[in-house]
C-alpha positions in Angstrom: 140.0 33.8 138.5 142.3 31.2 136.8 145.3 32.8 135.2 145.6 36.2 136.2 148.6 36.9 137.7 148.9 41.1 137.1 149.7 42.9 140.6 149.1 46.2 142.0 149.7 47.7 145.6 148.7 49.4 148.6 150.0 48.7 151.9 148.9 48.8 155.5 152.0 50.6 157.2 154.4 48.0 159.1 156.3 48.8 161.6 159.4 50.5 160.8 163.1 50.6 162.0 163.6 54.2 162.7 167.2 53.7 162.2 166.8 52.3 158.2 163.2 52.8 157.9 163.1 49.1 156.8 159.5 47.3 157.6 159.6 43.7 158.6 158.8 42.5 155.3 161.9 44.2 153.3 165.8 44.1 153.8 167.9 47.3 152.6 171.8 47.1 151.3 173.1 50.6 152.5 176.1 50.0 150.2 174.1 49.6 146.9 170.7 51.3 147.8 168.7 47.8 146.8 165.9 46.8 148.5 164.4 43.0 148.9 161.2 42.0 149.8 160.9 38.3 150.4 158.6 35.2 152.0 155.6 37.3 150.4 152.2 35.5 150.1 149.2 36.9 147.4 145.8 36.0 147.9 143.4 37.1 144.6 140.5 38.7 146.5 138.4 39.4 143.0 138.6 40.2 139.6 136.5 39.9 136.0 137.5 38.0 133.2 136.9 38.7 129.6 136.5 35.0 127.6 137.0 36.4 124.1 137.8 33.9 121.8 137.6 31.2 124.0 138.1 30.8 127.8 140.7 32.3 129.8 143.9 31.9 129.7 143.9 29.1 127.6 143.2 31.1 124.4 144.0 34.1 122.9 142.1 37.3 123.3 140.8 36.3 126.6 141.4 39.2 129.4 141.0 39.7 133.1 141.4 42.2 135.9 142.1 41.5 139.8 142.5 43.4 143.1 144.6 41.1 145.7 146.5 41.5 148.9 149.7 40.9 149.7 151.2 39.6 152.8 155.0 38.7 154.5 155.9 35.7 155.9 154.2 36.4 159.1 151.0 37.1 157.5 150.5 40.9 157.9 149.0 42.8 155.2 151.9 44.9 153.7 149.8 46.1 150.2 147.0 45.8 147.9 147.2 44.1 144.3 145.1 45.6 141.4 146.2 44.4 137.9 145.3 43.4 134.4 146.4 40.7 132.3 145.3 39.6 128.6 146.5 36.6 126.4 147.8 38.5 123.2 149.4 34.9 121.7 150.9 31.8 121.6 154.7 31.0 122.0 155.8 28.6 119.5 156.1 26.2 121.8 152.5 26.0 122.5 152.3 27.7 125.5 149.9 30.6 126.2 151.5 34.2 126.9 150.1 36.3 129.3 150.6 40.2 129.2 150.4 41.6 133.1 150.2 45.3 133.7 150.5 46.0 137.6 150.7 48.9 140.4 152.0 47.9 143.5 151.5 50.6 146.4 153.3 50.3 149.7 152.7 52.2 152.7 156.2 53.9 151.5 155.8 54.0 147.6 154.9 52.1 144.9 156.2 50.1 141.9 154.7 49.5 138.4 155.5 46.0 137.1 154.5 44.7 133.1 155.8 42.2 130.7 155.0 39.2 129.2 155.5 35.7 130.8 154.9 31.8 130.1 151.0 31.7 132.2 150.9 27.9 130.5 154.2 27.1 133.2 152.9 29.3 135.8 149.9 27.8 136.0 152.0 24.2 136.6 154.1 26.0 139.7 157.2 27.2 137.7 158.4 30.7 138.9 158.0 33.7 136.8 159.0 37.5 136.8 157.6 40.9 135.4 160.2 43.9 135.3 159.3 46.6 137.7 159.7 50.4 138.3 159.7 52.5 141.2 157.5 55.5 140.5 156.5 57.0 144.0 158.4 57.3 147.4 161.5 55.1 148.5 160.9 53.3 145.6 160.9 56.3 142.9 163.8 55.8 140.4 164.3 52.1 141.3 164.2 49.0 139.1 163.9 45.3 139.7 161.7 42.2 139.1 158.4 41.2 140.4 159.2 37.4 140.9 156.0 35.1 141.2 154.9 31.2 141.6 151.0 30.3 141.4 150.3 28.1 144.1 146.6 27.6 143.2 145.4 28.9 139.8 143.1 32.1 140.3 143.7 31.7 144.2 146.9 32.5 145.8 150.9 33.2 145.1 154.3 32.9 146.5 156.5 36.0 145.4 159.3 38.2 146.2 160.4 41.6 144.9 163.8 43.1 144.5 164.9 46.6 143.7 167.9 48.7 143.2 168.4 52.2 142.2 168.6 53.0 138.3 172.2 53.9 137.4 172.1 57.6 136.3 173.2 58.4 132.6 176.2 60.6 133.6 177.4 57.5 135.2 177.1 55.0 132.3 180.1 54.9 130.4 
């Protein structure tokens, strides 16, 4: 499906290091509490498109849903991606803006990603990102970014996710 880059993930439990709780696809920084999941691959398994106003993602009004599989660098399934996307506007440079809303579920928690990015540049292989917030399990209370690069429009992506604990309001000066 062309142009859909909305994510929501359900992970299959990975082999965890009992001392750190880390799985093969992620690293943690004990000092900061941050988590980085690098070398991710994403395959779009299924989805649907609505071409209201013209062909998606090349016209305002198009929208889509999708169901993806997220794997680590070794090809091990770590999550399932569910998402929604729509084209609300054209940017000043003429590129199309895509709004994405995702839920990403791992075996040890879940995050949600949401935001607007340049789908025209993404389709050409430029890296993009969506802000994420941890909502369940290990990731609850964390904030970060979901980086992605379309490798084959409507088929596959590369990516990585970075999350760090949100600063509490009592520590903000």
